[in-house]
N, CA, C and O atoms as CSV, one atom per row, in Angstrom:
chain,resi,resn,atom,element,x,y,z
A,1,UNK,N,N,235.819,161.030,137.979
A,1,UNK,CA,C,237.315,160.862,137.810
A,1,UNK,C,C,237.964,162.193,137.556
A,1,UNK,O,O,239.093,162.460,137.969
A,2,UNK,N,N,237.181,163.058,136.834
A,2,UNK,CA,C,237.846,164.399,136.582
A,2,UNK,C,C,238.126,165.235,137.864
A,2,UNK,O,O,239.127,165.937,138.005
A,3,UNK,N,N,237.150,165.087,138.770
A,3,UNK,CA,C,237.284,165.777,140.081
A,3,UNK,C,C,238.565,165.360,140.819
A,3,UNK,O,O,239.285,166.172,141.400
A,4,UNK,N,N,238.810,164.001,140.757
A,4,UNK,CA,C,239.932,163.380,141.424
A,4,UNK,C,C,241.303,163.952,140.668
A,4,UNK,O,O,242.288,164.374,141.274
A,5,UNK,N,N,241.182,163.889,139.399
A,5,UNK,CA,C,242.449,164.199,138.534
A,5,UNK,C,C,242.656,165.695,138.728
A,5,UNK,O,O,243.834,166.054,138.713
A,6,UNK,N,N,241.778,166.584,138.899
A,6,UNK,CA,C,241.982,168.016,139.041
A,6,UNK,C,C,243.038,168.266,140.152
A,6,UNK,O,O,243.955,169.075,140.008
A,7,UNK,N,N,242.850,167.514,141.277
A,7,UNK,CA,C,243.770,167.621,142.445
A,7,UNK,C,C,245.147,167.340,142.095
A,7,UNK,O,O,246.022,167.857,142.790
A,8,UNK,N,N,245.485,166.565,141.076
A,8,UNK,CA,C,246.705,166.103,140.739
A,8,UNK,C,C,247.448,166.935,139.587
A,8,UNK,O,O,248.620,166.739,139.266
A,9,UNK,N,N,246.656,167.828,139.048
A,9,UNK,CA,C,247.158,168.652,137.863
A,9,UNK,C,C,248.419,169.336,138.266
A,9,UNK,O,O,248.526,169.866,139.372
A,10,UNK,N,N,249.429,169.328,137.332
A,10,UNK,CA,C,250.626,169.961,137.470
A,10,UNK,C,C,251.493,169.372,138.557
A,10,UNK,O,O,252.177,170.101,139.276
A,11,UNK,N,N,251.470,168.109,138.677
A,11,UNK,CA,C,252.394,167.503,139.548
A,11,UNK,C,C,252.466,165.978,139.317
A,11,UNK,O,O,251.650,165.402,138.597
A,12,UNK,N,N,253.420,165.378,139.922
A,12,UNK,CA,C,253.650,163.843,139.687
A,12,UNK,C,C,252.588,163.046,140.412
A,12,UNK,O,O,252.189,163.485,141.490
A,13,UNK,N,N,252.119,161.984,139.959
A,13,UNK,CA,C,251.205,161.094,140.611
A,13,UNK,C,C,251.276,159.642,140.114
A,13,UNK,O,O,251.853,159.397,139.054
A,14,UNK,N,N,250.742,158.732,140.802
A,14,UNK,CA,C,250.634,157.266,140.282
A,14,UNK,C,C,249.264,157.160,139.865
A,14,UNK,O,O,248.347,157.348,140.664
A,15,UNK,N,N,249.064,156.860,138.613
A,15,UNK,CA,C,247.837,156.500,137.990
A,15,UNK,C,C,247.639,155.047,138.109
A,15,UNK,O,O,248.476,154.295,137.610
A,16,UNK,N,N,246.492,154.528,138.792
A,16,UNK,CA,C,246.217,153.175,138.928
A,16,UNK,C,C,245.175,152.803,137.705
A,16,UNK,O,O,244.062,153.324,137.631
A,17,UNK,N,N,245.635,151.902,136.817
A,17,UNK,CA,C,244.768,151.539,135.802
A,17,UNK,C,C,243.957,150.364,136.120
A,17,UNK,O,O,244.310,149.626,137.041
A,18,UNK,N,N,242.803,150.103,135.375
A,18,UNK,CA,C,242.023,148.959,135.642
A,18,UNK,C,C,242.925,147.770,135.338
A,18,UNK,O,O,243.654,147.813,134.348
A,19,UNK,N,N,242.909,146.731,136.130
A,19,UNK,CA,C,243.893,145.560,136.048
A,19,UNK,C,C,245.038,145.895,136.993
A,19,UNK,O,O,246.043,145.184,137.004
A,20,UNK,N,N,244.913,146.993,137.816
A,20,UNK,CA,C,245.881,147.242,138.845
A,20,UNK,C,C,247.296,147.621,138.480
A,20,UNK,O,O,248.216,147.689,139.295
A,21,UNK,N,N,247.396,147.872,137.136
A,21,UNK,CA,C,248.706,148.373,136.690
A,21,UNK,C,C,248.918,149.774,137.225
A,21,UNK,O,O,247.995,150.588,137.246
A,22,UNK,N,N,250.112,150.046,137.649
A,22,UNK,CA,C,250.382,151.428,138.191
A,22,UNK,C,C,251.467,152.119,137.281
A,22,UNK,O,O,252.490,151.530,136.932
A,23,UNK,N,N,251.165,153.409,136.925
A,23,UNK,CA,C,252.284,154.074,136.181
A,23,UNK,C,C,252.473,155.452,136.867
A,23,UNK,O,O,251.513,156.108,137.270
A,24,UNK,N,N,253.668,155.826,136.971
A,24,UNK,CA,C,254.080,157.175,137.546
A,24,UNK,C,C,254.351,158.218,136.435
A,24,UNK,O,O,255.247,158.085,135.601
A,25,UNK,N,N,253.492,159.278,136.495
A,25,UNK,CA,C,253.386,160.272,135.350
A,25,UNK,C,C,253.240,161.586,135.893
A,25,UNK,O,O,252.714,161.748,136.994
A,26,UNK,N,N,253.700,162.606,135.151
A,26,UNK,CA,C,253.437,163.919,135.405
A,26,UNK,C,C,252.065,164.361,134.835
A,26,UNK,O,O,251.875,164.269,133.622
A,27,UNK,N,N,251.135,164.820,135.630
A,27,UNK,CA,C,249.761,165.200,135.027
A,27,UNK,C,C,249.813,166.606,134.543
A,27,UNK,O,O,249.816,167.534,135.352
A,28,UNK,N,N,249.852,166.802,133.264
A,28,UNK,CA,C,250.007,168.126,132.733
A,28,UNK,C,C,248.692,168.925,132.505
A,28,UNK,O,O,248.620,170.149,132.606
A,29,UNK,N,N,247.694,168.125,132.198
A,29,UNK,CA,C,246.453,168.774,131.817
A,29,UNK,C,C,245.291,167.758,132.042
A,29,UNK,O,O,245.405,166.563,131.767
A,30,UNK,N,N,244.193,168.308,132.551
A,30,UNK,CA,C,243.063,167.477,132.823
A,30,UNK,C,C,241.776,167.952,131.782
A,30,UNK,O,O,241.277,169.077,131.802
A,31,UNK,N,N,241.438,167.050,131.046
A,31,UNK,CA,C,240.352,167.373,130.033
A,31,UNK,C,C,239.070,166.622,130.405
A,31,UNK,O,O,239.004,165.977,131.451
A,32,UNK,N,N,238.075,166.710,129.558
A,32,UNK,CA,C,236.851,166.269,129.798
A,32,UNK,C,C,236.793,164.666,130.051
A,32,UNK,O,O,236.155,164.139,130.962
A,33,UNK,N,N,237.522,164.033,129.146
A,33,UNK,CA,C,237.412,162.531,129.072
A,33,UNK,C,C,238.821,161.844,129.488
A,33,UNK,O,O,238.924,160.619,129.559
A,34,UNK,N,N,239.848,162.682,129.744
A,34,UNK,CA,C,241.137,162.083,129.785
A,34,UNK,C,C,242.115,163.128,130.576
A,34,UNK,O,O,241.860,164.325,130.709
A,35,UNK,N,N,243.133,162.551,131.015
A,35,UNK,CA,C,244.296,163.320,131.499
A,35,UNK,C,C,245.547,163.256,130.609
A,35,UNK,O,O,245.882,162.166,130.147
A,36,UNK,N,N,246.272,164.390,130.339
A,36,UNK,CA,C,247.429,164.250,129.490
A,36,UNK,C,C,248.605,164.235,130.494
A,36,UNK,O,O,248.726,165.000,131.451
A,37,UNK,N,N,249.419,163.289,130.146
A,37,UNK,CA,C,250.517,162.883,130.963
A,37,UNK,C,C,251.839,162.933,130.246
A,37,UNK,O,O,251.907,162.804,129.024
A,38,UNK,N,N,252.977,163.138,131.081
A,38,UNK,CA,C,254.304,163.086,130.547
A,38,UNK,C,C,255.114,162.174,131.564
A,38,UNK,O,O,254.605,161.854,132.638
A,39,UNK,N,N,256.302,161.794,131.224
A,39,UNK,CA,C,257.179,161.073,132.210
A,39,UNK,C,C,257.333,161.886,133.437
A,39,UNK,O,O,257.192,163.108,133.382
A,40,UNK,N,N,257.631,161.242,134.600
A,40,UNK,CA,C,257.956,161.875,135.745
A,40,UNK,C,C,259.164,162.785,135.501
A,40,UNK,O,O,260.149,162.381,134.883
A,41,UNK,N,N,259.060,164.086,136.028
A,41,UNK,CA,C,260.062,165.056,135.870
A,41,UNK,C,C,259.887,165.911,134.671
A,41,UNK,O,O,260.742,166.755,134.407
A,42,UNK,N,N,258.786,165.744,133.892
A,42,UNK,CA,C,258.446,166.402,132.612
A,42,UNK,C,C,258.274,167.980,132.829
A,42,UNK,O,O,258.245,168.745,131.865
A,43,UNK,N,N,258.174,168.377,134.028
A,43,UNK,CA,C,258.067,169.846,134.309
A,43,UNK,C,C,259.379,170.501,133.782
A,43,UNK,O,O,259.438,171.694,133.484
A,44,UNK,N,N,260.312,169.731,133.699
A,44,UNK,CA,C,261.724,170.419,133.378
A,44,UNK,C,C,261.964,170.153,131.871
A,44,UNK,O,O,262.971,170.629,131.346
A,45,UNK,N,N,261.119,169.440,131.178
A,45,UNK,CA,C,261.313,169.117,129.724
A,45,UNK,C,C,261.065,170.404,128.801
A,45,UNK,O,O,260.365,171.302,129.270
A,46,UNK,N,N,261.523,170.524,127.700
A,46,UNK,CA,C,261.317,171.519,126.875
A,46,UNK,C,C,259.977,171.234,125.872
A,46,UNK,O,O,259.522,170.102,125.712
A,47,UNK,N,N,259.493,172.286,125.308
A,47,UNK,CA,C,258.266,172.041,124.533
A,47,UNK,C,C,258.454,170.855,123.406
A,47,UNK,O,O,257.514,170.163,123.018
A,48,UNK,N,N,259.714,170.733,122.972
A,48,UNK,CA,C,260.030,169.766,121.885
A,48,UNK,C,C,259.769,168.336,122.393
A,48,UNK,O,O,259.800,167.390,121.606
A,49,UNK,N,N,259.525,168.184,123.637
A,49,UNK,CA,C,259.268,166.746,124.221
A,49,UNK,C,C,257.910,166.332,124.113
A,49,UNK,O,O,257.429,165.501,124.883
A,50,UNK,N,N,257.224,166.911,123.125
A,50,UNK,CA,C,255.810,166.532,122.873
A,50,UNK,C,C,255.663,164.981,122.583
A,50,UNK,O,O,254.611,164.380,122.798
A,51,UNK,N,N,256.726,164.425,122.113
A,51,UNK,CA,C,256.649,162.973,121.649
A,51,UNK,C,C,256.482,162.011,122.948
A,51,UNK,O,O,256.177,160.823,122.842
A,52,UNK,N,N,256.715,162.658,124.168
A,52,UNK,CA,C,256.544,161.895,125.353
A,52,UNK,C,C,255.138,162.012,125.942
A,52,UNK,O,O,254.805,161.317,126.902
A,53,UNK,N,N,254.324,162.882,125.373
A,53,UNK,CA,C,253.003,163.072,125.721
A,53,UNK,C,C,252.090,161.808,125.568
A,53,UNK,O,O,252.098,161.132,124.539
A,54,UNK,N,N,251.344,161.544,126.595
A,54,UNK,CA,C,250.600,160.323,126.561
A,54,UNK,C,C,249.162,160.583,127.337
A,54,UNK,O,O,249.072,160.754,128.552
A,55,UNK,N,N,248.126,160.583,126.467
A,55,UNK,CA,C,246.834,160.626,127.181
A,55,UNK,C,C,246.352,159.415,127.891
A,55,UNK,O,O,246.589,158.318,127.386
A,56,UNK,N,N,245.719,159.499,128.979
A,56,UNK,CA,C,245.127,158.379,129.666
A,56,UNK,C,C,243.578,158.740,129.717
A,56,UNK,O,O,243.186,159.814,130.172
A,57,UNK,N,N,242.796,157.837,129.256
A,57,UNK,CA,C,241.390,158.100,129.271
A,57,UNK,C,C,240.734,157.653,130.722
A,57,UNK,O,O,241.132,156.640,131.298
A,58,UNK,N,N,239.756,158.446,131.227
A,58,UNK,CA,C,239.141,158.021,132.460
A,58,UNK,C,C,238.588,156.568,132.579
A,58,UNK,O,O,238.578,155.939,133.637
A,59,UNK,N,N,238.123,156.095,131.371
A,59,UNK,CA,C,237.619,154.768,131.299
A,59,UNK,C,C,238.720,153.640,131.595
A,59,UNK,O,O,238.405,152.505,131.952
A,60,UNK,N,N,240.036,154.063,131.411
A,60,UNK,CA,C,241.115,153.153,131.658
A,60,UNK,C,C,241.497,153.220,133.183
A,60,UNK,O,O,242.115,152.289,133.699
A,61,UNK,N,N,241.161,154.213,133.820
A,61,UNK,CA,C,241.686,154.434,135.228
A,61,UNK,C,C,240.838,153.929,136.295
A,61,UNK,O,O,239.611,153.909,136.198
A,62,UNK,N,N,241.533,153.490,137.393
A,62,UNK,CA,C,240.720,153.076,138.558
A,62,UNK,C,C,240.804,154.318,139.565
A,62,UNK,O,O,239.801,154.731,140.148
A,63,UNK,N,N,242.080,154.887,139.729
A,63,UNK,CA,C,242.126,156.035,140.691
A,63,UNK,C,C,243.593,156.705,140.235
A,63,UNK,O,O,244.312,156.277,139.333
A,64,UNK,N,N,243.843,157.824,141.059
A,64,UNK,CA,C,245.123,158.480,141.036
A,64,UNK,C,C,245.593,158.720,142.457
A,64,UNK,O,O,244.857,159.259,143.285
A,65,UNK,N,N,246.711,158.354,142.708
A,65,UNK,CA,C,247.115,158.506,144.125
A,65,UNK,C,C,248.537,159.227,144.182
A,65,UNK,O,O,249.151,159.494,143.148
A,66,UNK,N,N,248.982,159.501,145.353
A,66,UNK,CA,C,250.269,160.265,145.581
A,66,UNK,C,C,251.340,159.262,145.068
A,66,UNK,O,O,251.298,158.042,145.222
A,67,UNK,N,N,252.337,159.999,144.412
A,67,UNK,CA,C,253.495,159.193,143.834
A,67,UNK,C,C,254.150,158.607,145.098
A,67,UNK,O,O,254.277,159.257,146.135
A,68,UNK,N,N,254.561,157.327,144.940
A,68,UNK,CA,C,255.244,156.526,146.023
A,68,UNK,C,C,256.420,157.257,146.404
A,68,UNK,O,O,257.133,157.650,145.481
A,69,UNK,N,N,256.752,157.510,147.551
A,69,UNK,CA,C,257.943,158.236,147.968
A,69,UNK,C,C,259.118,157.299,147.866
A,69,UNK,O,O,258.988,156.116,148.183
A,70,UNK,N,N,260.255,157.786,147.436
A,70,UNK,CA,C,261.411,156.969,147.317
A,70,UNK,C,C,261.877,156.570,148.709
A,70,UNK,O,O,261.829,157.397,149.619
A,71,UNK,N,N,262.358,155.246,148.927
A,71,UNK,CA,C,262.901,154.998,150.184
A,71,UNK,C,C,264.260,155.660,150.401
A,71,UNK,O,O,265.061,155.840,149.484
A,72,UNK,N,N,264.471,156.013,151.684
A,72,UNK,CA,C,265.662,156.693,152.010
A,72,UNK,C,C,266.795,155.698,152.485
A,72,UNK,O,O,266.565,154.944,153.430
A,73,UNK,N,N,267.921,155.688,151.889
A,73,UNK,CA,C,268.984,154.695,152.110
A,73,UNK,C,C,269.863,155.037,153.158
A,73,UNK,O,O,270.798,154.290,153.448
């Protein structure tokens, strides 16, 4: 899973959790057993936004995929 997560570091992605729940997050850091995430658009947040930091363990994840594109109206 780390190899897959490395491809998505420093960008928005959809994390598919076991149970098929999907969450859209900014992947800020890839560590040994987890990825550190922030809300989508977190690249623009200040360092004081640490309270939005959320680790997701590889054992919770099924996969990581491209963030679903927004439909054009």
